[in-house]
Z-matrix of the N, CA and C atoms (Angstrom, degrees):
N
C 1 1.456
C 2 1.664 1 107.99
N 3 1.311 2 110.23 1 136.92
C 4 1.408 3 107.94 2 175.99
C 5 1.496 4 113.43 3 -104.75
N 6 1.347 5 120.05 4 12.67
C 7 1.402 6 122.97 5 175.30
C 8 1.495 7 113.42 6 -69.33
N 9 1.281 8 117.95 7 153.96
C 10 1.493 9 120.18 8 174.73
C 11 1.531 10 110.89 9 -67.12
N 12 1.177 11 116.32 10 151.42
C 13 1.504 12 124.16 11 175.26
C 14 1.517 13 108.03 12 -58.25
N 15 1.269 14 113.72 13 128.10
C 16 1.484 15 122.20 14 -178.99
C 17 1.545 16 110.60 15 -72.34
N 18 1.371 17 113.57 16 136.13
C 19 1.498 18 119.73 17 173.76
C 20 1.473 19 113.64 18 -71.83
N 21 1.368 20 119.28 19 -3.41
C 22 1.400 21 124.89 20 -174.00
C 23 1.574 22 107.95 21 -106.34
N 24 1.441 23 111.58 22 147.20
C 25 1.456 24 116.14 23 167.06
C 26 1.417 25 111.43 24 -136.15
N 27 1.299 26 118.78 25 159.17
C 28 1.506 27 118.09 26 177.98
C 29 1.472 28 117.28 27 -61.73
N 30 1.339 29 115.79 28 142.02
C 31 1.487 30 118.56 29 179.22
C 32 1.578 31 108.55 30 -66.22
N 33 1.287 32 115.18 31 131.51
C 34 1.505 33 122.39 32 179.66
C 35 1.448 34 110.71 33 -124.63
N 36 1.435 35 117.65 34 169.32
C 37 1.335 36 123.53 35 175.27
C 38 1.512 37 111.96 36 -60.84
N 39 1.290 38 111.93 37 -37.31
C 40 1.601 39 120.25 38 176.69
C 41 1.483 40 112.78 39 -54.82
N 42 1.388 41 113.84 40 -48.60
C 43 1.541 42 117.32 41 175.90
C 44 1.523 43 110.80 42 -60.28
N 45 1.348 44 116.28 43 -46.80
C 46 1.463 45 118.15 44 179.65
C 47 1.564 46 111.27 45 -56.79
N 48 1.368 47 113.26 46 -48.90
C 49 1.472 48 114.48 47 174.85
C 50 1.523 49 116.45 48 -56.02
N 51 1.375 50 119.35 49 -42.97
C 52 1.314 51 124.47 50 177.53
C 53 1.599 52 112.37 51 -61.17
N 54 1.361 53 118.63 52 -40.64
C 55 1.435 54 119.68 53 -179.12
C 56 1.556 55 105.80 54 -74.27
N 57 1.247 56 118.39 55 -33.51
C 58 1.457 57 119.62 56 179.73
C 59 1.595 58 110.16 57 -60.90
N 60 1.315 59 111.78 58 -44.31
C 61 1.582 60 121.73 59 179.16
C 62 1.530 61 106.52 60 -62.56
N 63 1.329 62 122.28 61 -31.31
C 64 1.448 63 126.46 62 -172.76
C 65 1.598 64 106.47 63 -91.28
N 66 1.351 65 116.54 64 5.39
C 67 1.423 66 118.35 65 176.80
C 68 1.520 67 114.22 66 65.08
N 69 1.288 68 116.03 67 35.54
C 70 1.439 69 124.59 68 174.40
C 71 1.560 70 105.84 69 -70.81
N 72 1.326 71 119.74 70 132.33
C 73 1.501 72 123.00 71 -174.63
C 74 1.491 73 109.17 72 -103.29
N 75 1.337 74 119.40 73 -38.57
C 76 1.451 75 121.14 74 -178.13
C 77 1.533 76 114.48 75 -136.38
N 78 1.305 77 115.63 76 155.00
C 79 1.446 78 119.12 77 177.90
C 80 1.552 79 105.04 78 -122.74
N 81 1.359 80 116.62 79 129.34
C 82 1.397 81 122.59 80 172.39
C 83 1.482 82 108.74 81 -92.89
N 84 1.390 83 110.18 82 137.46
C 85 1.444 84 117.87 83 -177.36
C 86 1.542 85 104.01 84 -117.35
N 87 1.459 86 110.81 85 120.96
C 88 1.398 87 116.88 86 179.17
C 89 1.389 88 111.57 87 -125.69
N 90 1.366 89 124.09 88 136.47
C 91 1.419 90 129.12 89 175.66
C 92 1.594 91 110.02 90 -61.69
N 93 1.308 92 115.86 91 123.86
C 94 1.422 93 121.78 92 -178.07
C 95 1.458 94 115.81 93 -97.28
N 96 1.422 95 115.13 94 -55.92
C 97 1.483 96 123.05 95 -176.45
C 98 1.539 97 108.64 96 -163.12
N 99 1.333 98 114.28 97 165.68
C 100 1.441 99 122.22 98 171.11
C 101 1.479 100 108.37 99 -129.52
N 102 1.325 101 120.15 100 113.48
C 103 1.449 102 129.20 101 -175.72
C 104 1.462 103 112.56 102 -123.11
N 105 1.341 104 117.52 103 115.65
C 106 1.456 105 122.61 104 -178.88
C 107 1.502 106 115.24 105 51.58
N 108 1.237 107 118.84 106 39.82
C 109 1.465 108 122.43 107 177.47
C 110 1.459 109 120.30 108 85.09
N 111 1.430 110 112.12 109 8.19
C 112 1.425 111 122.55 110 178.08
C 113 1.489 112 111.99 111 -112.32
N 114 1.303 113 125.12 112 123.03
C 115 1.404 114 124.62 113 -176.96
C 116 1.619 115 107.91 114 -94.49
N 117 1.292 116 116.44 115 129.14
C 118 1.560 117 120.61 116 -174.38
C 119 1.598 118 99.61 117 -104.20
N 120 1.289 119 116.24 118 132.24
C 121 1.437 120 126.71 119 173.19
C 122 1.475 121 110.30 120 -116.34
N 123 1.298 122 116.73 121 129.37
C 124 1.499 123 118.60 122 177.60
C 125 1.484 124 109.00 123 -95.10
N 126 1.372 125 116.00 124 133.39
C 127 1.561 126 123.64 125 177.35
C 128 1.492 127 103.53 126 -92.84
N 129 1.247 128 119.46 127 139.95
C 130 1.419 129 130.46 128 179.79
C 131 1.591 130 108.72 129 -131.56
N 132 1.320 131 116.20 130 106.98
C 133 1.473 132 111.75 131 -179.22
C 134 1.588 133 116.57 132 -75.67
N 135 1.316 134 114.65 133 140.10
C 136 1.393 135 125.74 134 173.53
C 137 1.593 136 113.17 135 56.15
N 138 1.374 137 109.87 136 38.82
C 139 1.503 138 117.15 137 -179.31
C 140 1.573 139 97.09 138 -97.75
N 141 1.297 140 117.03 139 116.44
C 142 1.536 141 116.94 140 -173.81
C 143 1.581 142 108.37 141 -101.15
N 144 1.362 143 113.05 142 -9.32
C 145 1.510 144 112.39 143 -174.87
C 146 1.509 145 108.83 144 -99.91
N 147 1.353 146 114.41 145 127.15
C 148 1.438 147 117.63 146 176.14
C 149 1.552 148 109.46 147 -91.18
N 150 1.272 149 118.36 148 143.92
C 151 1.431 150 121.56 149 -177.03
C 152 1.564 151 111.61 150 -72.63
N 153 1.325 152 117.92 151 -21.76
C 154 1.386 153 119.81 152 179.83
C 155 1.544 154 112.60 153 93.00
N 156 1.264 155 118.98 154 -3.23
C 157 1.358 156 124.47 155 -178.04
C 158 1.552 157 114.56 156 -73.03
N 159 1.302 158 113.61 157 -15.06
C 160 1.489 159 116.68 158 176.68
C 161 1.568 160 111.48 159 87.70
N 162 1.230 161 121.70 160 -0.61
C 163 1.479 162 122.30 161 -174.46
C 164 1.631 163 109.87 162 -118.77
N 165 1.335 164 109.91 163 14.73
C 166 1.489 165 112.48 164 177.03
C 167 1.516 166 108.63 165 -127.81
N 168 1.315 167 121.91 166 152.40
C 169 1.299 168 121.08 167 -176.41
C 170 1.575 169 109.83 168 -151.30
N 171 1.397 170 120.76 169 151.35
C 172 1.412 171 125.24 170 -176.20
C 173 1.549 172 104.71 171 -101.83
N 174 1.336 173 113.48 172 140.72
C 175 1.493 174 120.65 173 176.16
C 176 1.563 175 105.31 174 -130.12
N 177 1.370 176 116.44 175 134.36
C 178 1.520 177 116.67 176 168.88
C 179 1.534 178 106.47 177 -61.95
N 180 1.312 179 118.69 178 145.10
C 181 1.472 180 123.68 179 -176.21
C 182 1.490 181 115.13 180 -62.91
N 183 1.339 182 112.38 181 -30.05
C 184 1.485 183 117.94 182 177.49
C 185 1.510 184 114.23 183 -95.02
N 186 1.378 185 120.84 184 21.96
C 187 1.407 186 117.85 185 173.66
C 188 1.527 187 114.19 186 -86.29
N 189 1.377 188 112.83 187 164.48
C 190 1.382 189 116.41 188 174.80
C 191 1.442 190 115.48 189 -64.47
N 192 1.271 191 119.15 190 -32.92
C 193 1.526 192 126.14 191 173.02
C 194 1.403 193 110.72 192 -48.66
N 195 1.347 194 120.76 193 -47.13
C 196 1.481 195 124.17 194 -174.59
C 197 1.588 196 101.80 195 -71.72
N 198 1.344 197 125.27 196 -44.28
C 199 1.409 198 120.45 197 178.54
C 200 1.528 199 111.55 198 -58.58
N 201 1.379 200 120.28 199 -37.21
C 202 1.449 201 122.73 200 177.20
C 203 1.578 202 110.52 201 -62.16
N 204 1.244 203 119.00 202 -27.71
C 205 1.512 204 121.41 203 177.06
C 206 1.536 205 111.74 204 -61.36
N 207 1.275 206 114.51 205 -26.27
C 208 1.515 207 120.14 206 -179.87
C 209 1.535 208 111.64 207 -76.09
N 210 1.353 209 118.07 208 -18.11
C 211 1.471 210 115.03 209 -176.42
C 212 1.489 211 109.90 210 -81.82
N 213 1.426 212 109.96 211 145.05
C 214 1.551 213 112.49 212 -174.92
C 215 1.513 214 109.12 213 -67.90
N 216 1.414 215 115.35 214 148.27
C 217 1.372 216 119.15 215 -179.91
C 218 1.575 217 104.39 216 -157.32
N 219 1.394 218 113.57 217 126.12
C 220 1.496 219 118.57 218 -175.35
C 221 1.574 220 112.05 219 -69.09
N 222 1.348 221 114.39 220 -28.40
C 223 1.444 222 119.54 221 -175.58
C 224 1.567 223 117.04 222 -94.36
N 225 1.301 224 116.30 223 -15.39
C 226 1.498 225 124.15 224 -176.62
C 227 1.478 226 104.01 225 -136.13
N 228 1.460 227 112.23 226 131.41
C 229 1.410 228 123.26 227 172.67
C 230 1.515 229 107.69 228 -127.79
N 231 1.422 230 117.52 229 134.19
C 232 1.388 231 122.62 230 175.81
C 233 1.482 232 107.09 231 -102.29
N 234 1.328 233 124.14 232 126.02
C 235 1.378 234 122.81 233 179.97
C 236 1.545 235 110.54 234 -129.93
N 237 1.378 236 112.16 235 160.72
C 238 1.466 237 119.25 236 -174.14
C 239 1.556 238 106.43 237 -123.99
N 240 1.293 239 120.58 238 131.31
C 241 1.417 240 124.30 239 172.18
C 242 1.578 241 113.13 240 -67.01
N 243 1.198 242 119.24 241 141.65
C 244 1.464 243 122.67 242 -178.86
C 245 1.476 244 111.84 243 -56.92
N 246 1.237 245 117.14 244 -29.80
C 247 1.551 246 115.35 245 178.39
C 248 1.506 247 114.34 246 -62.82
N 249 1.309 248 115.36 247 -24.57
C 250 1.514 249 119.06 248 177.20
C 251 1.508 250 112.01 249 -86.92
N 252 1.365 251 121.24 250 5.00
C 253 1.360 252 122.54 251 -168.98
C 254 1.492 253 108.69 252 -109.67
N 255 1.294 254 118.55 253 -3.37
C 256 1.490 255 124.79 254 177.81
C 257 1.381 256 115.60 255 -68.35
N 258 1.351 257 122.19 256 123.79
C 259 1.446 258 123.70 257 -174.17
C 260 1.579 259 105.74 258 -70.19
N 261 1.273 260 116.24 259 147.63
C 262 1.510 261 123.66 260 172.52
C 263 1.550 262 105.77 261 -71.47
N 264 1.385 263 114.54 262 126.34
C 265 1.484 264 115.48 263 175.78
C 266 1.511 265 113.16 264 -85.35
């Protein structure tokens, strides 16, 4: 592949654990793109403002919905931008 390395990575239990330890309360889910029949959603920690477009939603970090985002799905992928993966110093 000649594409640049993506700044996104799949949402994992490790990311969830890190955000929990950083006292993240909510996760915003925003539709990012649709590629070859797979819809990608970006997860944004502690984003409390909704854009009003109707395609983004807030979930409490300890909700079953967030746990479901960790389950493999061929048609839906939840991704996190690298800027949200930096550990608090």
